[in-house]
Every structure is written in structure tokens, then in C-alpha cells.
C-alpha positions in Angstrom: 22.6 -4.1 47.2 20.5 -7.0 45.9 20.6 -8.1 42.3 17.5 -8.0 40.1 16.0 -11.5 39.5 15.5 -11.8 35.7 14.9 -15.6 35.6 11.1 -15.2 35.1 11.3 -12.4 32.5 11.4 -14.8 29.5 8.3 -16.6 30.7 6.5 -13.4 31.2 7.5 -12.0 27.8 6.5 -15.2 26.0 3.2 -15.4 27.8 2.5 -11.8 27.0 3.1 -12.4 23.3 0.9 -15.5 23.3 -1.9 -13.6 25.0 -1.6 -10.6 22.6 -1.6 -13.0 19.6 -4.7 -14.8 20.8 -6.6 -11.6 21.5 -5.6 -10.3 18.1 -6.8 -13.5 16.4 -10.1 -13.4 18.2 -10.7 -9.8 17.2 -9.8 -10.4 13.6 -12.0 -13.5 13.4 -15.1 -11.5 14.4 -14.9 -9.3 11.3 -17.0 -10.0 8.3 -15.1 -9.6 5.0 -16.6 -9.5 1.6 -16.0 -12.8 -0.2 -16.1 -11.5 -3.8 -15.8 -7.8 -4.2 -16.9 -6.5 -7.6 -14.7 -4.0 -9.3 -16.1 -0.6 -10.0 -15.6 0.6 -13.6 -14.7 4.2 -14.0 -15.5 6.1 -17.1 -12.4 7.6 -18.7 -13.0 10.8 -20.5 -10.6 11.7 -23.3 -9.5 15.3 -23.4 -8.9 16.8 -26.8 -5.8 18.9 -26.9 -4.8 21.2 -29.8 -1.6 19.3 -30.6 -3.3 16.0 -31.1 -5.2 17.2 -34.2 -2.3 19.1 -35.7 0.8 17.7 -37.4 3.9 19.3 -36.1 7.5 18.9 -37.1 10.5 19.9 -35.0 13.3 21.4 -37.0 16.8 21.0 -35.8 19.0 24.1 -36.2 21.4 22.2 -38.5 18.7 21.0 -40.8 17.5 24.5 -41.7 18.2 25.7 -45.3 21.3 27.9 -45.6 
């Protein structure tokens, strides 16, 4: 039974990675990106809740009059 010749595998794998890297670089370099994107300001609306206008105090059970 003959053995599998793996002497060229490293060359094939490295050339495949180089080819994929070059193809990826060429594809990415064709895109047009915005140079200075401007931020969009969003208007924050404040919701009035009933407990914001009232003064409340929490009583502990030990601080109640006896």
C-alpha cells in the first residue's frame, strides 16, 4: 500500500492563504467608506413619573413610635 505524499501540502496551503489574502484585500479596497461621518443627535424626552414630584420617606420598622 503506497504512502501519501505530503511534501507539497505546505506549499499548497501557504499559496492558498496568500491568494485568499490578496483577493480579500482587492475586494475591500474597492469599497468607498465615509471619511467623516457626522453623528446624529437624538432628542431625549424626559418622562414625568409620580414619584419624582413627591417627597417620600421610607420608615424602618424599628424607627416607628412605640
